[in-house]
C-alpha positions in Angstrom: 83.4 67.0 97.1 80.9 68.6 99.4 81.9 71.3 101.9 81.5 69.0 105.0 83.8 66.4 103.4 86.5 69.1 102.8 86.3 70.3 106.3 86.5 66.8 107.7 89.5 65.9 105.5 91.2 69.2 106.4 90.7 68.4 110.1 92.2 64.9 109.5 95.3 66.5 108.1 94.6 65.6 104.4 96.4 68.1 102.1 94.9 69.3 98.8 96.4 71.3 96.0 93.5 73.8 95.4 93.0 75.3 92.0 90.5 78.0 90.9 89.8 77.8 87.2 87.5 79.4 84.7 84.3 77.4 84.2 84.6 75.9 80.7 80.8 76.0 80.3 80.5 79.7 81.3 83.7 81.8 81.1 82.2 84.4 83.4 82.2 81.9 86.3 84.9 80.2 88.5 85.0 76.6 89.8 87.3 74.9 92.4 89.3 71.8 91.7 91.0 70.0 94.6 93.9 67.7 93.6 95.2 65.0 95.9 98.2 62.7 95.6 98.1 59.9 93.1 96.3 62.0 90.5 92.9 62.0 92.3 90.9 65.2 91.9 87.5 66.6 93.0 85.4 69.6 92.2 83.7 71.6 94.9 80.0 70.5 94.7 76.8 71.6 96.4 74.4 69.3 98.3 72.8 68.1 95.0 76.2 67.0 93.8 76.3 69.8 91.2 79.6 71.6 90.6 79.5 74.9 92.5 80.2 78.0 90.4 81.1 81.5 91.5 80.6 84.7 89.5 82.5 86.7 92.1 86.1 85.7 92.7 86.1 87.5 96.1 83.1 85.5 97.3 84.9 82.3 96.2 88.0 83.2 98.2 85.9 83.9 101.2 84.2 80.5 100.8 87.6 78.8 100.6 88.8 80.5 103.8 85.7 79.2 105.6 86.7 75.7 104.5 90.2 76.1 105.9 92.0 76.4 102.6 95.1 78.5 103.0 96.6 78.7 99.5 95.1 78.5 96.0 96.5 78.4 92.5 94.5 80.7 90.1 94.3 79.9 86.4 92.7 82.4 84.0 
């Protein structure tokens, strides 16, 4: 899910369970998984629909704050 979609859904009151997990393709990076009710889930993606990865966890947290995400579950 792209950033603009997340912001729009947050503004509409849609709640997500937000999970930060280790990228299975590169264990030095983090990825974001949004889970919604009924088992639907989405990754944070860029404008080219590629899963966004973050090498710096602090940068990732800052990005989530900009999107309006208030709580995150971190899995190492």
